[in-house]
Wavefront OBJ file of the C-alpha trace (Angstrom):
o trace
v 112.493 38.880 74.001
v 111.181 36.375 76.538
v 107.498 36.339 77.332
v 106.828 37.448 80.893
v 104.051 35.011 81.540
v 102.080 35.780 84.656
v 104.893 36.356 87.129
v 102.669 38.930 88.744
v 99.649 36.642 89.170
v 100.031 36.239 92.935
v 101.096 39.438 94.610
v 102.875 39.585 97.972
v 99.544 39.812 99.785
v 98.094 36.813 97.998
v 95.843 38.738 95.602
v 96.543 39.152 91.932
v 97.914 42.601 91.192
v 98.632 43.833 87.717
v 102.125 45.337 87.525
v 102.875 48.861 86.512
v 104.494 49.262 83.122
v 107.728 50.402 84.743
v 107.919 47.151 86.733
v 107.334 45.097 83.595
v 110.011 46.998 81.751
v 112.416 46.746 84.697
v 111.926 42.990 84.873
v 112.253 42.574 81.108
v 115.534 44.504 81.036
v 116.899 42.559 84.015
v 117.145 45.698 86.077
v 119.884 47.168 83.910
v 118.356 50.636 84.151
v 119.239 51.291 80.511
v 115.762 50.699 79.120
v 114.588 52.869 76.266
v 111.434 50.955 75.402
v 108.072 52.595 74.865
v 106.632 50.922 77.954
v 109.142 52.640 80.216
v 108.402 56.057 78.783
v 104.638 55.604 79.028
v 104.539 55.707 82.783
v 106.812 54.949 85.647
v 104.326 55.542 88.456
v 100.690 55.080 89.265
v 100.409 58.733 90.288
v 102.471 61.702 89.178
v 105.093 63.012 91.538
v 104.287 66.309 93.217
v 105.968 69.176 91.396
v 106.227 72.730 92.605
v 104.753 74.789 89.738
v 107.124 77.664 90.478
v 110.152 75.481 89.733
v 108.951 74.440 86.270
v 110.764 76.365 83.551
v 108.863 76.937 80.328
v 111.210 77.461 77.413
v 109.937 80.472 75.544
v 111.110 83.777 74.214
v 109.303 86.715 75.713
v 110.759 90.128 75.120
v 108.433 92.793 76.487
v 108.573 96.273 75.046
v 111.330 98.235 76.842
v 108.924 101.159 77.168
v 106.447 98.895 78.973
v 109.216 97.694 81.296
v 110.255 101.276 82.000
v 106.669 102.174 82.861
v 106.443 99.074 85.086
v 109.648 99.711 87.017
v 110.312 102.051 89.885
v 113.097 104.490 88.941
v 116.281 103.698 90.836
v 115.176 100.139 91.607
v 115.568 96.808 89.849
v 113.790 96.514 86.479
v 110.434 94.737 86.689
v 110.747 91.140 85.419
v 107.365 89.648 84.432
v 108.891 86.132 84.342
v 109.714 86.114 88.051
v 107.345 88.568 89.709
v 104.430 87.039 91.594
v 101.557 89.217 92.749
v 99.988 88.393 96.088
v 96.285 87.679 96.381
v 95.883 90.990 98.183
v 97.512 92.932 95.336
v 95.199 91.380 92.749
v 91.957 91.932 94.653
v 89.708 94.481 92.967
v 89.606 97.764 94.796
v 86.216 99.143 95.813
v 84.977 102.141 93.881
v 84.807 105.118 96.195
v 82.285 107.843 95.624
v 84.069 111.101 95.198
v 83.248 113.544 97.960
v 81.538 116.738 96.938
v 83.860 119.686 96.856
v 83.316 122.196 99.586
v 84.102 125.720 98.521
v 86.368 127.414 101.005
v 85.819 131.154 101.232
v 88.763 133.312 100.151
v 89.179 134.817 103.610
v 89.897 131.305 105.080
v 92.623 130.447 102.519
v 95.606 131.152 104.726
v 99.117 129.656 104.775
v 97.919 126.542 106.657
v 95.209 125.911 104.012
v 97.671 126.205 101.108
v 100.158 123.932 102.908
v 97.471 121.249 103.344
v 96.373 121.650 99.702
v 99.975 121.238 98.499
v 100.510 118.113 100.650
v 97.199 116.639 99.484
v 98.016 117.310 95.815
v 101.411 115.616 96.204
v 99.839 112.614 97.965
v 97.211 112.311 95.212
v 99.953 112.429 92.560
v 101.959 109.713 94.372
v 98.835 107.577 94.681
v 97.993 107.930 90.969
v 101.589 107.115 90.007
v 101.636 104.033 92.253
v 98.317 102.840 90.819
v 99.536 103.422 87.252
v 102.769 101.512 88.018
v 100.832 98.561 89.467
v 98.469 98.518 86.461
v 101.441 98.533 84.071
v 103.115 95.686 85.969
v 99.921 93.637 85.891
v 99.443 94.199 82.154
v 103.058 93.194 81.344
v 102.764 90.127 83.593
v 99.414 89.240 81.967
v 100.998 89.445 78.494
v 103.784 87.120 79.652
v 101.310 84.660 81.189
v 99.134 84.660 78.064
v 102.136 83.787 75.899
v 103.256 81.128 78.385
v 99.728 79.699 78.508
v 99.564 79.447 74.696
v 102.939 77.691 74.664
v 101.845 75.267 77.391
v 98.656 74.481 75.483
v 100.759 73.612 72.425
v 102.959 71.436 74.622
v 99.897 69.641 76.033
v 98.731 68.898 72.481
v 102.174 67.504 71.597
v 102.318 65.367 74.761
v 98.815 64.031 74.103
v 99.846 63.094 70.558
v 102.949 61.360 71.924
v 100.826 59.529 74.502
v 98.435 58.434 71.767
v 101.389 57.148 69.746
v 102.773 55.179 72.708
v 99.354 53.744 73.495
v 99.133 52.554 69.887
v 102.602 50.984 70.195
v 101.542 49.289 73.433
v 98.299 47.969 71.952
v 100.187 46.573 68.931
v 102.643 44.900 71.296
v 99.827 43.457 73.393
v 98.053 42.217 70.247
v 101.187 40.302 69.234
v 102.399 39.084 72.625
v 99.351 39.150 74.866
v 98.417 41.484 77.669
v 101.133 42.623 80.033
l 1 2 3 4 5 6 7 8 9 10 11 12 13 14 15 16 17 18 19 20 21 22 23 24 25 26 27 28 29 30 31 32 33 34 35 36 37 38 39 40 41 42 43 44 45 46 47 48 49 50 51 52 53 54 55 56 57 58 59 60 61 62 63 64 65 66 67 68 69 70 71 72 73 74 75 76 77 78 79 80 81 82 83 84 85 86 87 88 89 90 91 92 93 94 95 96 97 98 99 100 101 102 103 104 105 106 107 108 109 110 111 112 113 114 115 116 117 118 119 120 121 122 123 124 125 126 127 128 129 130 131 132 133 134 135 136 137 138 139 140 141 142 143 144 145 146 147 148 149 150 151 152 153 154 155 156 157 158 159 160 161 162 163 164 165 166 167 168 169 170 171 172 173 174 175 176 177 178 179 180 181 182
């Protein structure tokens, strides 16, 4: 392999600019684009490219308990999928704790048809509200379990990538010790 020398010593603007590893590798391989050397895989840019985090797929097996999914899904609608569902900031905000109003005893003589109709409607609304809150809590807990597993997997992946980076840095330093700095 030919030594590169200091082809980069005088940059286009007159000042010396050290090349990126990808440029060195590209020049060494004559621009063939078929490079598999360690220097190419170390870095190809000075800064990472912007990546939309929602488009990154993490390969993992996550099979939530079917009972949990049933409790997290609205009957008659699509099953809740913790892999795809995103909660809005508003949904995840803690709700204020309301002081329960003191019960006012209504005398028996005022409990007419209108009173019982209002009581029935209020009881149904309270039941719907409790069910909706329970559903949201179940969805959040299933999503949290998924995210915890994904987070653990990503941490393992970070450790593996750091080990690989350490290996490639060692390869690069051995190369530079033999052939001089790039």
